[in-house]
Z-matrix of the N, CA and C atoms (Angstrom, degrees):
N
C 1 1.466
C 2 1.519 1 117.11
N 3 1.349 2 114.40 1 -35.34
C 4 1.497 3 119.14 2 -179.44
C 5 1.670 4 110.44 3 -66.95
N 6 1.341 5 115.72 4 -36.38
C 7 1.448 6 120.68 5 -178.90
C 8 1.537 7 107.05 6 -67.61
N 9 1.365 8 116.21 7 -42.20
C 10 1.475 9 121.70 8 175.96
C 11 1.436 10 113.89 9 -56.82
N 12 1.290 11 116.78 10 -39.88
C 13 1.532 12 118.23 11 -175.12
C 14 1.491 13 106.81 12 -79.23
N 15 1.259 14 123.28 13 -36.35
C 16 1.452 15 127.18 14 179.72
C 17 1.608 16 110.36 15 -70.54
N 18 1.261 17 116.75 16 -39.84
C 19 1.478 18 118.64 17 -173.24
C 20 1.649 19 112.00 18 -78.28
N 21 1.304 20 114.40 19 -8.89
C 22 1.478 21 119.75 20 177.88
C 23 1.462 22 109.29 21 100.09
N 24 1.395 23 114.92 22 -178.39
C 25 1.526 24 122.16 23 175.43
C 26 1.505 25 112.08 24 -61.09
N 27 1.321 26 112.59 25 142.55
C 28 1.461 27 118.66 26 177.80
C 29 1.608 28 115.12 27 -70.74
N 30 1.439 29 112.51 28 -26.97
C 31 1.413 30 119.91 29 -178.87
C 32 1.568 31 103.37 30 -106.26
N 33 1.400 32 114.71 31 134.36
C 34 1.386 33 118.63 32 177.53
C 35 1.608 34 107.56 33 -92.02
N 36 1.218 35 122.59 34 139.38
C 37 1.381 36 128.32 35 173.40
C 38 1.622 37 110.69 36 -76.26
N 39 1.317 38 110.79 37 121.09
C 40 1.554 39 109.91 38 -179.39
C 41 1.602 40 111.16 39 -66.77
N 42 1.220 41 110.09 40 142.95
C 43 1.592 42 120.12 41 -178.59
C 44 1.538 43 107.59 42 -87.24
N 45 1.275 44 116.81 43 137.76
C 46 1.521 45 116.37 44 177.05
C 47 1.556 46 102.25 45 -118.18
N 48 1.375 47 108.51 46 152.71
C 49 1.499 48 115.07 47 176.89
C 50 1.467 49 104.37 48 -108.32
N 51 1.450 50 112.64 49 -174.38
C 52 1.439 51 116.50 50 177.43
C 53 1.491 52 114.47 51 -70.86
N 54 1.376 53 115.07 52 153.29
C 55 1.498 54 117.72 53 179.59
C 56 1.491 55 108.28 54 -69.73
N 57 1.431 56 119.25 55 -34.04
C 58 1.344 57 125.24 56 173.99
C 59 1.467 58 111.39 57 -156.64
N 60 1.357 59 115.14 58 160.35
C 61 1.351 60 119.68 59 -178.39
C 62 1.539 61 107.68 60 -117.56
N 63 1.377 62 115.74 61 122.66
C 64 1.508 63 123.17 62 -171.94
C 65 1.712 64 101.44 63 -98.17
N 66 1.222 65 117.97 64 93.48
C 67 1.521 66 119.29 65 -175.75
C 68 1.542 67 108.56 66 -118.74
N 69 1.249 68 113.31 67 105.19
C 70 1.475 69 122.93 68 178.08
C 71 1.516 70 116.32 69 -148.35
N 72 1.343 71 111.43 70 -29.07
C 73 1.576 72 116.68 71 174.61
C 74 1.448 73 108.80 72 -66.35
N 75 1.404 74 115.33 73 152.38
C 76 1.523 75 125.40 74 178.92
C 77 1.445 76 108.34 75 -110.86
N 78 1.293 77 123.93 76 6.29
C 79 1.384 78 128.62 77 179.16
C 80 1.616 79 107.57 78 -146.91
N 81 1.389 80 116.10 79 168.79
C 82 1.479 81 116.14 80 175.22
C 83 1.412 82 116.34 81 -52.80
N 84 1.423 83 111.43 82 139.20
C 85 1.488 84 117.65 83 179.85
C 86 1.621 85 100.39 84 -88.09
N 87 1.398 86 112.77 85 132.70
C 88 1.392 87 121.52 86 179.45
C 89 1.476 88 117.95 87 -92.20
N 90 1.314 89 116.35 88 -31.64
C 91 1.551 90 123.95 89 -177.69
C 92 1.469 91 109.19 90 -157.36
N 93 1.292 92 112.82 91 146.33
C 94 1.499 93 122.78 92 172.10
C 95 1.637 94 108.39 93 -136.64
N 96 1.285 95 113.08 94 142.43
C 97 1.428 96 115.68 95 173.60
C 98 1.540 97 108.73 96 -147.50
N 99 1.355 98 117.81 97 158.16
C 100 1.502 99 124.01 98 172.34
C 101 1.401 100 107.20 99 -77.54
N 102 1.358 101 115.84 100 146.67
C 103 1.440 102 117.66 101 170.69
C 104 1.619 103 111.80 102 -67.94
N 105 1.192 104 113.08 103 139.09
C 106 1.530 105 117.02 104 -172.75
C 107 1.478 106 112.58 105 -60.22
N 108 1.323 107 114.71 106 -39.03
C 109 1.454 108 120.17 107 -168.02
C 110 1.523 109 113.79 108 -89.90
N 111 1.403 110 115.40 109 -18.36
C 112 1.417 111 122.58 110 -174.75
C 113 1.425 112 113.66 111 -147.10
N 114 1.451 113 123.00 112 109.76
C 115 1.365 114 122.42 113 -172.03
C 116 1.493 115 114.11 114 -79.69
N 117 1.307 116 117.83 115 11.74
C 118 1.447 117 125.17 116 172.26
C 119 1.540 118 113.96 117 -96.38
N 120 1.434 119 113.55 118 -0.54
C 121 1.354 120 119.75 119 -176.84
C 122 1.575 121 109.65 120 -123.72
N 123 1.259 122 116.32 121 140.60
C 124 1.502 123 117.88 122 175.98
C 125 1.547 124 108.87 123 -135.77
N 126 1.269 125 112.46 124 162.78
C 127 1.531 126 122.06 125 179.14
C 128 1.475 127 108.56 126 -127.34
N 129 1.376 128 115.81 127 140.23
C 130 1.500 129 117.17 128 178.15
C 131 1.587 130 103.32 129 -135.72
N 132 1.312 131 104.56 130 146.98
C 133 1.603 132 118.85 131 -179.50
C 134 1.461 133 107.08 132 -114.65
N 135 1.322 134 119.80 133 143.26
C 136 1.418 135 122.51 134 -177.17
C 137 1.572 136 115.56 135 -139.99
N 138 1.247 137 111.11 136 167.38
C 139 1.524 138 116.73 137 178.70
C 140 1.664 139 105.61 138 -75.20
N 141 1.385 140 116.87 139 -17.79
C 142 1.362 141 112.89 140 179.92
C 143 1.589 142 116.75 141 -80.57
N 144 1.367 143 113.95 142 20.34
C 145 1.430 144 124.63 143 173.42
C 146 1.539 145 114.81 144 76.03
N 147 1.324 146 115.88 145 16.74
C 148 1.470 147 121.19 146 -176.02
C 149 1.517 148 115.85 147 -118.56
N 150 1.247 149 112.57 148 138.82
C 151 1.600 150 119.42 149 165.90
C 152 1.511 151 108.37 150 -105.50
N 153 1.225 152 115.03 151 122.93
C 154 1.496 153 122.68 152 -174.87
C 155 1.514 154 109.34 153 -117.99
N 156 1.334 155 110.63 154 143.58
C 157 1.458 156 122.23 155 -174.13
C 158 1.640 157 104.37 156 -118.42
N 159 1.334 158 117.26 157 124.14
C 160 1.380 159 120.66 158 -170.69
C 161 1.436 160 110.06 159 -121.33
N 162 1.350 161 111.50 160 142.11
C 163 1.583 162 121.20 161 177.53
C 164 1.582 163 100.38 162 -99.28
N 165 1.370 164 109.86 163 104.28
C 166 1.454 165 109.43 164 -176.74
C 167 1.464 166 122.49 165 -67.09
N 168 1.249 167 123.69 166 -36.77
C 169 1.575 168 125.66 167 174.11
C 170 1.447 169 112.16 168 -55.86
N 171 1.395 170 120.89 169 -35.40
C 172 1.406 171 118.44 170 179.48
C 173 1.591 172 112.89 171 -103.87
N 174 1.346 173 113.96 172 -6.03
C 175 1.445 174 123.84 173 177.10
C 176 1.544 175 112.32 174 58.55
N 177 1.414 176 112.39 175 43.43
C 178 1.432 177 113.97 176 -178.59
C 179 1.555 178 106.69 177 -124.70
N 180 1.249 179 113.76 178 151.67
C 181 1.518 180 122.12 179 176.67
C 182 1.560 181 107.97 180 -79.22
N 183 1.257 182 117.66 181 124.94
C 184 1.461 183 120.27 182 -176.44
C 185 1.540 184 116.25 183 -109.99
N 186 1.338 185 113.12 184 -6.95
C 187 1.432 186 120.96 185 -179.90
C 188 1.571 187 111.86 186 -162.76
N 189 1.302 188 110.89 187 135.74
C 190 1.540 189 119.68 188 176.32
C 191 1.465 190 113.48 189 -126.74
N 192 1.267 191 118.89 190 121.62
C 193 1.373 192 127.34 191 168.04
C 194 1.438 193 117.59 192 -106.68
N 195 1.369 194 120.31 193 119.72
C 196 1.400 195 123.61 194 -170.52
C 197 1.518 196 106.79 195 -105.03
N 198 1.354 197 120.10 196 130.42
C 199 1.444 198 125.17 197 -175.33
C 200 1.607 199 108.34 198 -113.82
N 201 1.205 200 113.13 199 171.81
C 202 1.555 201 115.01 200 -179.70
C 203 1.526 202 116.08 201 -83.80
N 204 1.432 203 113.96 202 -5.96
C 205 1.420 204 119.19 203 -170.68
C 206 1.585 205 108.36 204 -143.24
N 207 1.232 206 119.48 205 157.94
C 208 1.456 207 121.78 206 176.28
C 209 1.590 208 111.42 207 -64.02
N 210 1.399 209 113.33 208 145.73
C 211 1.364 210 112.43 209 -177.82
C 212 1.583 211 108.18 210 -109.51
N 213 1.345 212 112.94 211 131.24
C 214 1.452 213 118.07 212 -165.37
C 215 1.645 214 109.96 213 -108.22
N 216 1.276 215 117.50 214 -19.38
C 217 1.585 216 122.47 215 -173.65
C 218 1.526 217 107.12 216 -146.95
N 219 1.297 218 107.30 217 158.58
C 220 1.485 219 112.42 218 -179.72
C 221 1.571 220 109.15 219 -152.57
N 222 1.396 221 118.91 220 135.32
C 223 1.426 222 124.38 221 179.83
C 224 1.525 223 105.73 222 -146.97
N 225 1.283 224 111.26 223 154.65
C 226 1.498 225 119.35 224 176.70
C 227 1.350 226 111.58 225 -112.06
N 228 1.518 227 115.88 226 142.10
C 229 1.454 228 122.85 227 177.11
C 230 1.489 229 102.26 228 -116.75
N 231 1.388 230 116.51 229 85.04
C 232 1.435 231 118.09 230 -169.04
C 233 1.409 232 120.63 231 -64.13
N 234 1.359 233 124.80 232 -30.12
C 235 1.478 234 133.23 233 173.72
C 236 1.605 235 105.48 234 -61.78
N 237 1.184 236 122.79 235 -37.95
C 238 1.462 237 124.75 236 -179.61
C 239 1.561 238 113.80 237 -91.44
N 240 1.253 239 116.87 238 -10.15
C 241 1.535 240 123.31 239 -171.67
C 242 1.507 241 110.19 240 54.38
N 243 1.306 242 117.81 241 47.79
C 244 1.456 243 122.43 242 -178.89
C 245 1.606 244 103.25 243 -127.59
N 246 1.367 245 108.97 244 150.99
C 247 1.598 246 120.01 245 172.82
C 248 1.644 247 103.99 246 -114.05
N 249 1.281 248 104.72 247 133.35
C 250 1.531 249 116.68 248 175.88
C 251 1.461 250 107.33 249 -96.89
N 252 1.510 251 117.52 250 129.74
C 253 1.278 252 112.33 251 177.61
C 254 1.637 253 104.91 252 -124.99
N 255 1.233 254 122.16 253 139.62
C 256 1.463 255 127.44 254 -179.79
C 257 1.614 256 103.64 255 -97.88
N 258 1.236 257 107.64 256 134.47
C 259 1.573 258 114.29 257 -174.89
C 260 1.514 259 115.57 258 -117.33
N 261 1.244 260 120.98 259 161.96
C 262 1.398 261 126.80 260 171.12
C 263 1.581 262 113.32 261 -67.70
N 264 1.335 263 115.20 262 -17.70
C 265 1.502 264 120.19 263 179.58
C 266 1.505 265 112.64 264 -87.52
N 267 1.439 266 119.11 265 18.27
C 268 1.404 267 118.16 266 165.19
C 269 1.508 268 109.19 267 85.80
N 270 1.327 269 123.87 268 9.58
C 271 1.448 270 118.05 269 -178.60
C 272 1.554 271 109.19 270 -141.44
N 273 1.286 272 112.12 271 169.75
C 274 1.537 273 117.74 272 179.84
C 275 1.542 274 106.32 273 -109.16
N 276 1.166 275 120.69 274 127.94
C 277 1.524 276 124.32 275 176.44
C 278 1.532 277 111.06 276 -104.50
N 279 1.270 278 121.63 277 128.88
C 280 1.413 279 127.91 278 174.88
C 281 1.513 280 107.83 279 -97.28
N 282 1.325 281 114.64 280 127.26
C 283 1.490 282 121.14 281 -174.86
C 284 1.609 283 107.72 282 -125.23
N 285 1.309 284 111.97 283 136.04
C 286 1.510 285 119.41 284 173.17
C 287 1.395 286 110.08 285 -94.62
N 288 1.371 287 121.06 286 104.29
C 289 1.518 288 121.31 287 -174.32
C 290 1.475 289 110.50 288 -66.57
N 291 1.411 290 120.45 289 -19.84
C 292 1.513 291 120.47 290 175.72
C 293 1.496 292 115.67 291 -72.92
N 294 1.362 293 114.25 292 -25.56
C 295 1.495 294 119.05 293 -177.56
C 296 1.468 295 109.15 294 -69.48
N 297 1.383 296 117.12 295 170.37
C 298 1.422 297 128.73 296 -176.43
C 299 1.667 298 104.22 297 -62.62
N 300 1.158 299 116.04 298 143.39
C 301 1.594 300 124.67 299 177.53
C 302 1.502 301 107.84 300 -58.83
N 303 1.310 302 124.61 301 -23.91
C 304 1.377 303 126.37 302 -179.84
C 305 1.561 304 110.24 303 -72.89
N 306 1.279 305 112.99 304 -19.78
C 307 1.540 306 120.77 305 178.56
C 308 1.529 307 108.77 306 -94.98
N 309 1.241 308 116.59 307 98.40
C 310 1.532 309 119.73 308 177.56
C 311 1.455 310 116.80 309 -77.89
N 312 1.297 311 115.99 310 -56.64
C 313 1.513 312 120.85 311 -170.25
C 314 1.497 313 110.55 312 -109.66
N 315 1.346 314 117.61 313 119.89
C 316 1.488 315 121.74 314 175.06
C 317 1.516 316 108.31 315 -84.65
N 318 1.317 317 118.50 316 -26.13
C 319 1.482 318 129.78 317 -176.98
C 320 1.468 319 111.91 318 -167.18
N 321 1.364 320 116.35 319 142.83
C 322 1.391 321 128.98 320 178.63
C 323 1.361 322 111.35 321 -112.46
N 324 1.364 323 124.61 322 129.15
C 325 1.484 324 124.32 323 177.12
C 326 1.519 325 107.82 324 -111.00
N 327 1.304 326 122.55 325 116.63
C 328 1.487 327 127.83 326 -173.64
C 329 1.480 328 110.61 327 -109.32
N 330 1.307 329 117.27 328 149.78
C 331 1.508 330 118.30 329 171.04
C 332 1.541 331 108.78 330 153.48
N 333 1.313 332 118.56 331 -26.88
C 334 1.445 333 117.52 332 177.74
C 335 1.625 334 109.05 333 -68.51
N 336 1.284 335 113.44 334 158.86
C 337 1.549 336 122.73 335 174.60
C 338 1.468 337 114.21 336 -109.41
N 339 1.460 338 116.50 337 1.71
C 340 1.490 339 116.38 338 -177.83
C 341 1.504 340 99.47 339 -155.93
N 342 1.302 341 118.21 340 174.53
C 343 1.445 342 127.01 341 -177.92
C 344 1.462 343 115.67 342 -51.38
N 345 1.378 344 118.38 343 141.88
C 346 1.466 345 126.32 344 -175.49
C 347 1.524 346 102.32 345 -98.27
N 348 1.279 347 117.30 346 114.05
C 349 1.398 348 123.72 347 -171.95
C 350 1.580 349 115.32 348 -112.37
N 351 1.306 350 115.40 349 -9.25
C 352 1.544 351 120.59 350 -177.05
C 353 1.526 352 107.67 351 -142.54
N 354 1.324 353 117.52 352 136.97
C 355 1.552 354 124.60 353 170.13
C 356 1.386 355 106.41 354 -136.30
N 357 1.383 356 111.65 355 149.74
C 358 1.476 357 122.01 356 172.46
C 359 1.544 358 109.92 357 -153.72
N 360 1.303 359 119.75 358 135.74
C 361 1.445 360 124.65 359 173.71
C 362 1.463 361 112.73 360 -69.10
N 363 1.210 362 118.73 361 152.54
C 364 1.537 363 121.97 362 175.12
C 365 1.601 364 107.48 363 -80.46
N 366 1.342 365 116.11 364 121.84
C 367 1.458 366 118.49 365 -175.28
C 368 1.589 367 110.13 366 -74.26
N 369 1.459 368 121.47 367 -0.67
C 370 1.329 369 116.11 368 -177.66
C 371 1.513 370 108.91 369 -120.83
N 372 1.338 371 116.42 370 1.71
C 373 1.471 372 120.16 371 -179.68
C 374 1.529 373 109.07 372 -141.63
N 375 1.307 374 112.38 373 136.37
C 376 1.446 375 119.77 374 169.21
C 377 1.564 376 121.83 375 -58.77
N 378 1.368 377 106.31 376 -26.33
C 379 1.519 378 118.62 377 -170.53
C 380 1.448 379 110.72 378 -109.59
N 381 1.290 380 122.95 379 -0.68
C 382 1.484 381 125.78 380 -179.97
C 383 1.522 382 112.64 381 -90.68
N 384 1.467 383 112.31 382 148.91
C 385 1.429 384 115.13 383 -178.68
C 386 1.548 385 97.05 384 -156.69
N 387 1.409 386 111.62 385 144.50
C 388 1.484 387 118.95 386 171.48
C 389 1.515 388 109.40 387 -123.52
N 390 1.388 389 116.38 388 137.07
C 391 1.388 390 120.44 389 178.16
C 392 1.446 391 112.85 390 -120.85
N 393 1.348 392 125.97 391 143.89
C 394 1.448 393 130.21 392 174.88
C 395 1.473 394 105.74 393 -116.15
N 396 1.356 395 110.52 394 138.89
C 397 1.521 396 121.68 395 -175.03
C 398 1.462 397 111.84 396 -124.82
N 399 1.385 398 119.75 397 157.76
C 400 1.385 399 130.12 398 164.50
C 401 1.530 400 112.66 399 -60.86
N 402 1.342 401 118.20 400 -9.62
C 403 1.524 402 118.02 401 176.78
C 404 1.596 403 111.06 402 -83.45
N 405 1.374 404 116.21 403 4.84
C 406 1.445 405 118.37 404 -175.42
C 407 1.392 406 120.78 405 81.31
N 408 1.332 407 118.92 406 12.81
C 409 1.496 408 121.42 407 -178.60
C 410 1.507 409 109.51 408 -129.96
N 411 1.430 410 110.54 409 151.50
C 412 1.245 411 123.85 410 170.01
C 413 1.573 412 111.71 411 -108.41
N 414 1.328 413 117.97 412 132.30
C 415 1.452 414 121.20 413 -173.68
C 416 1.474 415 105.69 414 -118.33
N 417 1.392 416 116.68 415 137.58
C 418 1.429 417 128.60 416 174.61
C 419 1.411 418 109.60 417 -100.33
N 420 1.299 419 123.07 418 122.49
C 421 1.412 420 130.36 419 -178.17
C 422 1.450 421 116.28 420 -108.43
N 423 1.276 422 122.19 421 141.71
C 424 1.484 423 121.53 422 164.59
C 425 1.539 424 102.97 423 -119.41
N 426 1.302 425 116.65 424 118.99
C 427 1.517 426 117.12 425 -167.53
C 428 1.492 427 110.42 426 -80.03
N 429 1.296 428 114.83 427 4.71
C 430 1.575 429 117.06 428 172.80
C 431 1.552 430 111.28 429 -87.24
N 432 1.286 431 114.47 430 -23.29
C 433 1.477 432 120.32 431 179.68
C 434 1.600 433 112.25 432 -79.34
N 435 1.315 434 117.21 433 81.84
C 436 1.346 435 125.57 434 -174.27
C 437 1.535 436 115.30 435 -120.82
N 438 1.305 437 118.10 436 157.65
C 439 1.464 438 125.28 437 168.46
C 440 1.489 439 111.69 438 -128.55
N 441 1.286 440 117.02 439 165.25
C 442 1.492 441 120.05 440 168.66
C 443 1.471 442 116.56 441 -64.93
N 444 1.289 443 120.24 442 140.87
C 445 1.577 444 121.26 443 -173.89
C 446 1.550 445 106.52 444 -79.34
N 447 1.379 446 122.30 445 -7.96
C 448 1.306 447 127.24 446 176.64
C 449 1.690 448 111.53 447 57.58
N 450 1.264 449 108.13 448 37.55
C 451 1.527 450 112.10 449 168.53
C 452 1.562 451 106.16 450 82.49
N 453 1.261 452 126.21 451 24.43
C 454 1.464 453 124.51 452 176.85
C 455 1.512 454 105.86 453 -88.02
N 456 1.390 455 116.31 454 99.00
C 457 1.425 456 125.92 455 173.29
C 458 1.605 457 110.59 456 56.47
N 459 1.316 458 121.80 457 25.13
C 460 1.416 459 121.70 458 173.35
C 461 1.459 460 112.82 459 68.67
N 462 1.341 461 116.48 460 29.71
C 463 1.511 462 118.79 461 -179.62
C 464 1.481 463 119.80 462 -74.98
N 465 1.320 464 117.71 463 -8.46
C 466 1.403 465 119.22 464 -176.34
C 467 1.497 466 115.23 465 84.17
N 468 1.310 467 112.63 466 -107.92
C 469 1.557 468 118.30 467 -177.96
C 470 1.510 469 103.25 468 -116.03
N 471 1.429 470 111.47 469 155.98
C 472 1.388 471 123.05 470 177.43
C 473 1.486 472 109.06 471 -132.16
N 474 1.376 473 117.46 472 136.12
C 475 1.402 474 121.52 473 -178.20
C 476 1.508 475 111.94 474 -111.79
N 477 1.254 476 121.00 475 153.41
C 478 1.462 477 130.80 476 176.68
C 479 1.514 478 111.37 477 -110.13
N 480 1.285 479 119.88 478 146.62
C 481 1.487 480 119.39 479 174.72
C 482 1.487 481 114.61 480 -66.36
N 483 1.317 482 111.97 481 149.27
C 484 1.415 483 123.65 482 176.46
C 485 1.522 484 111.22 483 -76.61
N 486 1.381 485 109.26 484 -47.07
C 487 1.486 486 114.71 485 179.02
C 488 1.584 487 113.89 486 -148.17
N 489 1.277 488 121.36 487 155.01
C 490 1.364 489 119.88 488 -170.65
C 491 1.663 490 103.52 489 -131.37
N 492 1.290 491 116.86 490 137.96
C 493 1.381 492 120.72 491 179.85
C 494 1.510 493 108.98 492 -121.71
N 495 1.285 494 117.57 493 118.76
C 496 1.526 495 124.19 494 -176.57
C 497 1.493 496 111.35 495 -97.01
N 498 1.257 497 113.64 496 159.91
C 499 1.588 498 119.04 497 173.52
C 500 1.445 499 107.71 498 -71.28
N 501 1.237 500 120.28 499 147.92
C 502 1.472 501 129.58 500 179.00
C 503 1.594 502 106.73 501 -60.32
N 504 1.331 503 115.29 502 -39.71
C 505 1.477 504 115.68 503 -177.94
C 506 1.557 505 113.96 504 -66.29
N 507 1.426 506 111.69 505 -25.67
C 508 1.499 507 116.16 506 -173.90
C 509 1.600 508 103.35 507 -86.03
N 510 1.422 509 118.14 508 -12.70
C 511 1.482 510 114.91 509 175.35
C 512 1.563 511 110.60 510 -92.06
N 513 1.347 512 119.16 511 1.68
C 514 1.297 513 118.59 512 -176.35
C 515 1.447 514 118.84 513 94.49
N 516 1.304 515 115.38 514 5.34
C 517 1.552 516 122.87 515 177.71
C 518 1.416 517 109.99 516 -86.68
N 519 1.400 518 112.69 517 178.05
C 520 1.463 519 118.86 518 175.98
C 521 1.590 520 112.99 519 -77.01
N 522 1.212 521 118.97 520 168.66
C 523 1.484 522 125.06 521 179.12
C 524 1.547 523 104.36 522 -92.83
């Protein structure tokens, strides 16, 4: 009995590999999500400045959106059919995957002072989004509160955060 315990299990567990390999990014992939409306579609964001849409049954890339900066986070706003991407350029870009590939940003959310590394949709509102940044803040956004970009690089509309939550250490408090 002791030899059997030391030598390990008598049956080996078979190893499984991936069902398919989606290889198209040229830099690390920072986030991947399933499309909210269709479980056979996925989206990936990468440091190579691209947001890719994948057809999972065929394992092919069906759409590529190239941005000016690395993408660090990704979240879906299903009721609005928008994808939110957090960038190293300190803002959140909302992308409509149904629009032409030449249209990259539907809306830009500005306010962070460092890279946006985390995003999550509000579970109670179709218009709410929260972002976390390396600047030590979380910002709560309502994508309906927008203003015109005023011709800044053809970005369309720009949103501002509704509320900002700072770290206690950043406020001068104790940890």
